N, C-alpha and C positions, 0 to 999 in steps of 0.2 A: 286837581292835585297833580303835582309834578312827578315825573319819573324819578327824580332824585330823592324826593321825600318818600316815595313808595319803596325805593331801593333801600333806604336807610331803615325803614320800618321792617321790611322783609329780612334784612340782614340781622336786625335785633331778634326777630322771631326764630330764624333758622340757625343762628349762631349762639344766642345767649338766653333767650326766654320764650321757648315754645309754649309755655304755660300761659303766657299773656293772651294767646288766642286759642287756648284749649287744644293744641296740636298733639297728636299721638306720634311722637318721634321715636324711631328705632335707634339701636345702639350705634349706627353709623351716620345718624343725622337725617335720614330720609323721612319725609312726611308725605301723606297723600296730597296730591295736587288739588283734588276736589275739596278735601277738608280744609286746606289752606285758603282757597278761594271763598268757600262758604263761611268759614270762621272769621276771616278778615272782614267780609261783608256784614256779618252779624254784629261784630264789634262796633260798626258804624263809624269808625275813625277814618277809614279809607274805603274806596270802592275798587274792587279788583275783578277783572275778567280774564279768561284764559288768553285771549289775544294780547292783553296788556302784559300778562306774565311772560308769555312767549317773547314779546318784544324786549322786556327787561332782561331776560336770560340771554337773548341773542346780542344785545347791545351793551351789556355791562362791561365797562372798560377793563376790569380786572378778571372777568370771567368767573365771578364768585359763585355762581349757581350752576347746577346741572340737573337736567331732567333724566329720568330713566328712559330707556329706548322707546317705550310706548307713551311717555309723558304722564304716566299715572302717578309718579312720585317725583319729588324735587328735594334737593339738599343744597347746603352751602358746602363748598369744596374743602374749606379749612377755616381756622379762626374761631373755633368753638371755645366757649368758656364753661360749657356744661360738663361737669366732671365725669359723667358716665358715658359721654359720647366718645367713640373711638373713630377718628377720621380715617377714611380709606386712603392710605398713602401707599405708593408703590416703592418698595425698597430699591435704591439705586445708588451707584457710585456718582458723586457729584462732580461738576466741572472743577477745574483748578481753583477758581475763586467764585465766591457768592457774595451778594450784597444785601445788607440789612438796613432799611430805612428807619431812623429813630430821631431823637432830639439831642441837642447838646446836653441838656439836663440828665436824660436817661443814660447817655454815654458816660457822664461824670459819675453817676451812681454805679455803673458797671465797673468803673475804675476802682471804686471802694470795695465792691463785692468780689471782684476778680473774674466775673463772667457776665455775659448778656443773658438776662432772664427771659423766660417765656411769658412772664407776667401771669395773668390768670388764664392764659390759653394753654392748649396742649403742646405747643412747640414754638420755637423761635422760627419766624418766617423770613426766608431769604429769596432773592431773585438771582438768576444766572446773568441777567442783563442789568447793569448799573442804572440805566434810565428808568427801569421799572421799579426800582427801589425808591426813587425820589418822591413819587406821589404819596407813598406811605410815610416818608419823613416829613413831608409838608402838611399832612392832614392835622397835625397836633397844634398848629398855630403857635409854635415855639421855634426857637432856632433849630432848623433842620440839619441833620448830618446823615451821611450814608457811610456805613462801615464796610470795608473790604475785608472779607474773611478768607483765610487760607483753608478752604474746604478740603483740598487734596491732602494737606497735613493732618487734618482732623480724621479723614477717612483712613489714612495710613496708621493712625493711632487706634483704629477700631471703633470710632464713633459712627453710629449708624445714621443714615439719612433716608428720608422718604420724600417723594415728590407727589403733589396733589394733581388732580385732574386738570387744573388750570395752570400747572407749571410752577407752583410755589414750592420751594425746597424747605423742608422742615427737619429740625433736630431738637432734642431736649434742651440743651443750653450750649453756649459757645464760650469757652474759656478764653480770656483775653490773650493768652499766649499764642493764639492762632492768628496773630497779626493785628486784626482789627484796625487797619489803617483808616484814619478818619478823612473822609472826603467832604468838602464844604462847597456850597453853591458859590458861583461867581458873584461878586458884589456889584 
């Protein structure tokens, strides 16, 4: 089994469906590392060892996962669609601009609604570095775009931001009045 397939499966379990592997998740998304390994192996779809899990956490390009200091627990840093999970975000003043990777179709939908939606997740995810927003935009296999958000103006208007352990900036929604300059890939 490839690391990519295992990462996709763990992402599903730790962000969207802990019940698929019978995981006892707490309110902040933490699960027992041993329970995760045992239950993934019991399900029989994948085989997981602690060294594999450590490698996955260490090499994930987006830093999606975190161990507790003693590695007895693991969580996804953000991106949960589980309604009762409250991601651990550090309240912070954002940089002047943040970047949100999406698709042309989603951007057009936000034009109609007047805001960028968090969809089924807890927050709109943004990056401080434009280059880090492009992988999110490209993952949908549709025309990718990155939106440049005037985060400084949002903060000045009292809109709160939080940043995850892996540096993803989060807020409830982004009204299109905050710029939302559309950046497109070079053809």
